[in-house]
BATINU-667900 format. One record per residue (C-alpha): residue in one letter; x, y, z; residue number from 1. Coordinates in Angstrom, 3 decimals. Layout:
BEGIN
@aa:a c1:X c2:Y c3:Z i:NUM
...
# end
This chain:
BEGIN
@aa:m c1:47.298 c2:51.663 c3:17.599 i:1
@aa:k c1:45.526 c2:49.838 c3:20.435 i:2
@aa:l c1:48.605 c2:50.155 c3:22.691 i:3
@aa:l c1:48.685 c2:53.904 c3:21.998 i:4
@aa:g c1:45.048 c2:54.191 c3:23.076 i:5
@aa:w c1:45.596 c2:52.424 c3:26.393 i:6
@aa:a c1:48.756 c2:54.477 c3:27.058 i:7
@aa:w c1:46.784 c2:57.696 c3:26.467 i:8
@aa:a c1:44.033 c2:56.464 c3:28.760 i:9
@aa:l c1:46.476 c2:55.729 c3:31.591 i:10
@aa:l c1:48.185 c2:59.114 c3:31.153 i:11
@aa:i c1:44.996 c2:61.152 c3:31.176 i:12
@aa:i c1:43.737 c2:59.224 c3:34.222 i:13
@aa:a c1:46.988 c2:59.480 c3:36.183 i:14
@aa:i c1:47.588 c2:63.229 c3:35.853 i:15
@aa:p c1:44.333 c2:64.348 c3:37.564 i:16
@aa:l c1:45.112 c2:62.136 c3:40.557 i:17
@aa:n c1:48.182 c2:64.275 c3:41.246 i:18
@aa:a c1:46.696 c2:67.654 c3:40.326 i:19
@aa:e c1:45.637 c2:70.338 c3:42.745 i:20
@aa:p c1:41.838 c2:70.597 c3:43.025 i:21
@aa:e c1:40.152 c2:73.659 c3:41.556 i:22
@aa:t c1:36.988 c2:75.520 c3:42.456 i:23
@aa:v c1:33.719 c2:73.927 c3:41.363 i:24
@aa:v c1:31.598 c2:76.212 c3:39.179 i:25
@aa:e c1:28.323 c2:75.787 c3:37.331 i:26
@aa:d c1:29.240 c2:77.392 c3:34.008 i:27
@aa:s c1:30.453 c2:74.655 c3:31.682 i:28
@aa:s c1:30.890 c2:76.805 c3:28.594 i:29
@aa:l c1:34.639 c2:76.332 c3:28.268 i:30
@aa:v c1:34.999 c2:72.570 c3:28.562 i:31
@aa:a c1:33.765 c2:69.534 c3:26.690 i:32
@aa:p c1:30.130 c2:69.532 c3:27.832 i:33
@aa:e c1:29.103 c2:65.889 c3:27.683 i:34
@aa:r c1:29.171 c2:63.842 c3:30.882 i:35
@aa:a c1:30.511 c2:66.756 c3:32.950 i:36
@aa:l c1:28.933 c2:69.206 c3:35.391 i:37
@aa:l c1:32.179 c2:70.017 c3:37.220 i:38
@aa:i c1:34.913 c2:72.190 c3:35.763 i:39
@aa:p c1:38.221 c2:71.763 c3:37.558 i:40
@aa:r c1:41.485 c2:72.135 c3:35.650 i:41
@aa:a c1:41.855 c2:68.370 c3:35.888 i:42
@aa:k c1:38.867 c2:66.120 c3:36.337 i:43
@aa:l c1:38.442 c2:62.433 c3:37.027 i:44
@aa:g c1:35.048 c2:60.739 c3:37.167 i:45
@aa:i c1:34.200 c2:57.083 c3:37.792 i:46
@aa:t c1:30.632 c2:55.834 c3:37.237 i:47
@aa:h c1:29.097 c2:52.417 c3:37.831 i:48
@aa:y c1:25.968 c2:51.758 c3:35.749 i:49
@aa:f c1:23.240 c2:49.123 c3:35.963 i:50
@aa:d c1:21.957 c2:48.675 c3:32.398 i:51
@aa:s c1:18.366 c2:47.608 c3:31.674 i:52
@aa:r c1:19.785 c2:45.015 c3:29.254 i:53
@aa:q c1:21.159 c2:43.078 c3:32.233 i:54
@aa:y c1:24.813 c2:44.046 c3:32.252 i:55
@aa:e c1:27.056 c2:46.428 c3:34.202 i:56
@aa:t c1:29.233 c2:49.271 c3:32.959 i:57
@aa:l c1:32.234 c2:50.856 c3:34.670 i:58
@aa:s c1:33.082 c2:54.190 c3:33.059 i:59
@aa:v c1:36.236 c2:56.240 c3:33.703 i:60
@aa:l c1:36.174 c2:59.838 c3:32.449 i:61
@aa:s c1:39.198 c2:62.158 c3:32.448 i:62
@aa:q c1:39.700 c2:65.757 c3:31.429 i:63
@aa:l c1:42.647 c2:68.149 c3:31.376 i:64
@aa:n c1:42.224 c2:71.868 c3:30.687 i:65
@aa:n c1:44.573 c2:74.835 c3:30.281 i:66
@aa:l c1:47.474 c2:72.865 c3:28.829 i:67
@aa:p c1:50.271 c2:74.604 c3:26.859 i:68
@aa:l c1:49.067 c2:76.303 c3:23.647 i:69
@aa:g c1:45.535 c2:76.142 c3:25.027 i:70
@aa:l c1:45.227 c2:72.422 c3:24.367 i:71
@aa:r c1:42.609 c2:70.321 c3:26.164 i:72
@aa:l c1:42.419 c2:66.566 c3:26.554 i:73
@aa:w c1:39.138 c2:64.788 c3:27.206 i:74
@aa:g c1:38.186 c2:61.148 c3:27.074 i:75
@aa:f c1:36.643 c2:58.086 c3:28.637 i:76
@aa:t c1:36.899 c2:54.318 c3:28.753 i:77
@aa:d c1:33.762 c2:52.212 c3:29.231 i:78
@aa:l c1:34.076 c2:48.624 c3:30.464 i:79
@aa:h c1:30.921 c2:46.592 c3:29.794 i:80
@aa:g c1:29.586 c2:43.251 c3:30.944 i:81
@aa:d c1:28.291 c2:40.608 c3:28.541 i:82
@aa:q c1:24.880 c2:41.616 c3:27.201 i:83
@aa:q c1:24.221 c2:38.247 c3:25.584 i:84
@aa:h c1:24.855 c2:36.276 c3:28.785 i:85
@aa:p c1:23.247 c2:37.844 c3:31.897 i:86
@aa:d c1:25.211 c2:35.485 c3:34.150 i:87
@aa:g c1:28.321 c2:37.381 c3:33.063 i:88
@aa:r c1:26.929 c2:40.868 c3:33.654 i:89
@aa:f c1:29.739 c2:41.624 c3:36.125 i:90
@aa:h c1:32.459 c2:40.231 c3:33.816 i:91
@aa:l c1:33.665 c2:43.465 c3:32.237 i:92
@aa:d c1:35.177 c2:41.887 c3:29.149 i:93
@aa:r c1:33.942 c2:44.459 c3:26.581 i:94
@aa:f c1:35.381 c2:47.972 c3:26.257 i:95
@aa:f c1:34.964 c2:51.179 c3:24.299 i:96
@aa:m c1:37.319 c2:54.154 c3:24.533 i:97
@aa:e c1:37.202 c2:57.658 c3:23.097 i:98
@aa:y c1:39.856 c2:60.344 c3:23.624 i:99
@aa:r c1:40.044 c2:63.824 c3:22.121 i:100
@aa:a c1:42.660 c2:66.543 c3:21.780 i:101
@aa:l c1:41.184 c2:70.001 c3:21.174 i:102
@aa:a c1:43.250 c2:72.931 c3:19.898 i:103
@aa:p c1:41.349 c2:76.262 c3:20.032 i:104
@aa:l c1:42.127 c2:78.919 c3:17.422 i:105
@aa:k c1:41.998 c2:82.630 c3:18.109 i:106
@aa:s c1:39.593 c2:84.642 c3:15.971 i:107
@aa:d c1:38.232 c2:88.178 c3:16.072 i:108
@aa:w c1:34.705 c2:87.048 c3:15.155 i:109
@aa:l c1:34.353 c2:84.867 c3:18.235 i:110
@aa:s c1:33.021 c2:86.173 c3:21.538 i:111
@aa:k c1:35.015 c2:85.504 c3:24.703 i:112
@aa:s c1:32.768 c2:82.602 c3:25.669 i:113
@aa:d c1:32.829 c2:80.947 c3:22.203 i:114
@aa:e c1:35.506 c2:78.634 c3:20.916 i:115
@aa:f c1:36.505 c2:77.272 c3:17.509 i:116
@aa:g c1:39.401 c2:74.993 c3:16.692 i:117
@aa:g c1:40.815 c2:71.746 c3:15.411 i:118
@aa:i c1:40.120 c2:68.371 c3:16.981 i:119
@aa:a c1:41.554 c2:64.872 c3:16.802 i:120
@aa:e c1:39.674 c2:61.889 c3:18.236 i:121
@aa:y c1:40.832 c2:58.338 c3:18.931 i:122
@aa:n c1:38.287 c2:55.492 c3:19.151 i:123
@aa:d c1:38.740 c2:51.808 c3:19.904 i:124
@aa:f c1:36.638 c2:48.868 c3:21.084 i:125
@aa:n c1:37.170 c2:45.175 c3:21.662 i:126
@aa:g c1:38.006 c2:43.084 c3:18.633 i:127
@aa:p c1:40.746 c2:43.295 c3:15.992 i:128
@aa:g c1:40.938 c2:46.230 c3:13.594 i:129
@aa:n c1:38.428 c2:48.442 c3:15.389 i:130
@aa:s c1:40.650 c2:51.408 c3:16.256 i:131
@aa:l c1:40.535 c2:54.635 c3:14.257 i:132
@aa:v c1:41.473 c2:58.309 c3:14.455 i:133
@aa:r c1:39.213 c2:61.131 c3:13.302 i:134
@aa:f c1:40.319 c2:64.648 c3:12.352 i:135
@aa:g c1:38.087 c2:67.677 c3:12.077 i:136
@aa:a c1:36.910 c2:70.935 c3:13.617 i:137
@aa:y c1:34.657 c2:72.003 c3:16.494 i:138
@aa:y c1:32.668 c2:75.040 c3:17.524 i:139
@aa:q c1:31.551 c2:75.571 c3:21.119 i:140
@aa:h c1:29.283 c2:78.287 c3:22.435 i:141
@aa:v c1:27.145 c2:79.288 c3:25.395 i:142
@aa:l c1:23.463 c2:78.365 c3:25.492 i:143
@aa:p c1:21.502 c2:81.065 c3:27.409 i:144
@aa:l c1:18.927 c2:79.577 c3:29.778 i:145
@aa:v c1:16.163 c2:80.788 c3:32.054 i:146
@aa:g c1:17.174 c2:82.390 c3:35.344 i:147
@aa:r c1:20.605 c2:83.607 c3:34.181 i:148
@aa:r c1:21.896 c2:80.056 c3:33.881 i:149
@aa:r c1:24.122 c2:79.124 c3:30.974 i:150
@aa:g c1:24.514 c2:75.824 c3:29.212 i:151
@aa:s c1:26.986 c2:74.779 c3:26.566 i:152
@aa:l c1:26.799 c2:73.288 c3:23.068 i:153
@aa:q c1:29.722 c2:71.800 c3:21.178 i:154
@aa:w c1:29.347 c2:70.995 c3:17.466 i:155
@aa:r c1:31.896 c2:68.720 c3:15.803 i:156
@aa:v c1:32.505 c2:67.619 c3:12.238 i:157
@aa:f c1:34.981 c2:64.896 c3:11.275 i:158
@aa:p c1:35.454 c2:64.695 c3:7.492 i:159
@aa:f c1:38.506 c2:62.405 c3:7.791 i:160
@aa:e c1:38.749 c2:58.939 c3:9.369 i:161
@aa:t c1:41.775 c2:56.673 c3:9.196 i:162
@aa:d c1:39.638 c2:53.616 c3:8.408 i:163
@aa:g c1:38.331 c2:55.343 c3:5.263 i:164
@aa:r c1:34.803 c2:54.050 c3:5.838 i:165
@aa:g c1:32.885 c2:57.228 c3:6.578 i:166
@aa:t c1:32.552 c2:60.608 c3:8.293 i:167
@aa:q c1:30.847 c2:61.866 c3:11.435 i:168
@aa:v c1:28.991 c2:64.930 c3:12.717 i:169
@aa:s c1:28.364 c2:65.256 c3:16.431 i:170
@aa:l c1:26.736 c2:67.438 c3:19.084 i:171
@aa:s c1:27.511 c2:67.510 c3:22.819 i:172
@aa:y c1:25.505 c2:69.538 c3:25.309 i:173
@aa:s c1:25.391 c2:70.519 c3:28.960 i:174
@aa:i c1:22.172 c2:72.051 c3:30.345 i:175
@aa:p c1:22.037 c2:72.932 c3:34.077 i:176
@aa:l c1:18.431 c2:72.942 c3:35.276 i:177
@aa:t c1:19.105 c2:73.832 c3:38.920 i:178
@aa:a c1:22.206 c2:74.069 c3:41.106 i:179
@aa:r c1:22.107 c2:70.276 c3:41.555 i:180
@aa:i c1:20.287 c2:68.909 c3:38.505 i:181
@aa:g c1:21.391 c2:68.989 c3:34.886 i:182
@aa:i c1:21.209 c2:67.222 c3:31.551 i:183
@aa:n c1:24.355 c2:66.278 c3:29.628 i:184
@aa:g c1:24.805 c2:64.135 c3:26.588 i:185
@aa:f c1:25.718 c2:63.727 c3:22.957 i:186
@aa:a c1:24.381 c2:62.668 c3:19.572 i:187
@aa:d c1:26.703 c2:61.267 c3:16.908 i:188
@aa:l c1:25.605 c2:60.692 c3:13.316 i:189
@aa:n c1:27.924 c2:58.380 c3:11.405 i:190
@aa:f c1:27.791 c2:58.490 c3:7.608 i:191
@aa:i c1:28.905 c2:55.045 c3:6.445 i:192
@aa:t c1:30.407 c2:54.876 c3:2.958 i:193
@aa:e c1:28.986 c2:51.436 c3:2.140 i:194
@aa:g c1:25.993 c2:51.090 c3:4.430 i:195
@aa:a c1:23.201 c2:52.799 c3:6.340 i:196
@aa:d c1:23.928 c2:55.881 c3:8.460 i:197
@aa:l c1:24.091 c2:55.069 c3:12.178 i:198
@aa:w c1:23.256 c2:57.127 c3:15.295 i:199
@aa:l c1:24.782 c2:57.026 c3:18.750 i:200
@aa:i c1:22.684 c2:58.933 c3:21.297 i:201
@aa:e c1:23.163 c2:59.254 c3:25.076 i:202
@aa:p c1:21.248 c2:61.929 c3:27.006 i:203
@aa:q c1:21.957 c2:61.773 c3:30.732 i:204
@aa:l c1:20.134 c2:63.232 c3:33.741 i:205
@aa:n c1:22.504 c2:64.153 c3:36.594 i:206
@aa:v c1:21.419 c2:64.743 c3:40.189 i:207
@aa:r c1:24.200 c2:66.037 c3:42.429 i:208
@aa:l c1:24.060 c2:64.334 c3:45.835 i:209
@aa:s c1:27.206 c2:65.975 c3:47.212 i:210
@aa:k c1:30.263 c2:67.809 c3:45.941 i:211
@aa:h c1:31.805 c2:64.603 c3:44.585 i:212
@aa:v c1:28.853 c2:62.223 c3:44.176 i:213
@aa:a c1:25.979 c2:62.242 c3:41.661 i:214
@aa:a c1:23.193 c2:59.893 c3:40.636 i:215
@aa:v c1:22.750 c2:59.526 c3:36.872 i:216
@aa:l c1:20.043 c2:58.149 c3:34.606 i:217
@aa:e c1:21.069 c2:57.586 c3:31.005 i:218
@aa:f c1:19.270 c2:56.610 c3:27.807 i:219
@aa:r c1:21.512 c2:54.667 c3:25.445 i:220
@aa:h c1:21.136 c2:54.038 c3:21.734 i:221
@aa:n c1:24.000 c2:52.555 c3:19.725 i:222
@aa:g c1:23.283 c2:52.059 c3:16.036 i:223
@aa:f c1:26.329 c2:49.832 c3:15.600 i:224
@aa:e c1:25.010 c2:47.455 c3:18.264 i:225
@aa:q c1:21.500 c2:47.706 c3:16.877 i:226
@aa:v c1:22.567 c2:46.161 c3:13.541 i:227
@aa:a c1:24.718 c2:43.475 c3:15.194 i:228
@aa:a c1:23.199 c2:40.001 c3:15.445 i:229
@aa:g c1:21.901 c2:39.051 c3:18.888 i:230
@aa:v c1:22.571 c2:42.450 c3:20.495 i:231
@aa:n c1:20.056 c2:45.070 c3:21.633 i:232
@aa:g c1:21.361 c2:48.553 c3:20.889 i:233
@aa:t c1:18.842 c2:50.504 c3:23.005 i:234
@aa:g c1:18.413 c2:50.631 c3:26.784 i:235
@aa:f c1:18.497 c2:52.654 c3:29.986 i:236
@aa:a c1:21.225 c2:52.769 c3:32.632 i:237
@aa:l c1:21.087 c2:53.931 c3:36.245 i:238
@aa:g c1:24.396 c2:54.827 c3:37.841 i:239
@aa:l c1:26.361 c2:56.420 c3:40.658 i:240
@aa:q c1:29.216 c2:58.766 c3:39.782 i:241
@aa:f c1:32.206 c2:59.731 c3:41.900 i:242
@aa:s c1:34.210 c2:62.711 c3:40.634 i:243
@aa:r c1:36.851 c2:65.205 c3:41.678 i:244
# end
C-alpha cells in the first residue's frame, strides 16, 4: 500500500515536468480548488514553509486535468521537520501524502460550470499501518463574487474507508480577491467510530509575486496531532511557492 502511494506520487510529479505549458487563467471552477490559483492542464507546485512551531515543511503539489474519460488526478506530499526537537527542524523525516482520482459524471441537472462525480482518495503518513483509501462522491460549483470574479467550492463525502474506523466530509475552496491575491484552503471533518470527531483545517492566503512565484501564509490545525502526546496541532506557516 505504501509503495503504491509513493509510485503514484512519482508518476503525478513526473508527468507535468514533460507537459506543454497552458495558459494561466483566474477562473478555478473546473479544478480541485485547494492550494491552487493556476489552472494549466498539468500543474506542479513546490512550497517551502517556515512553521511557527519551529519546523520546516517542503510540499510538492501535482495536478493533471483532461485525462481520458474526463478523469483528473490531484495530490500532494508534505515533508515535515521534527516538531518535538527544534534542532532537527530541517530534518524532513515526517511525511503526509494525499492523492485523489476524480471521475465526473454527466447529468442534465448540472450547469456547464458545475461538476458531480465519484472520487477515490489515498492517504498515508509516517509509521506502520497508517495508509488508507477512501471512496465517495464530490460536487463542485462556482461561487459568484464581487466584481464579476468567480471562486470555486468542492464538497466531498467519503462514507467508505479501508481502515474501517470512520468516515469523512470535506470542503475545499478557492476565492480570488484580486488578480494577484486569493484565499484557498480546506476543512475536513473526520467522524471516528470509536473516538472524538477530529478536524483538519488549512486556510491559505496567496499573494502572487510573479507568474510562477507566490508568497503564502497558512493557518494549520490538525486534530490528529492535537490529541497526540507532546505535539501541538495548531500553528501558522509562512512560505514561498514555485509553480508551473
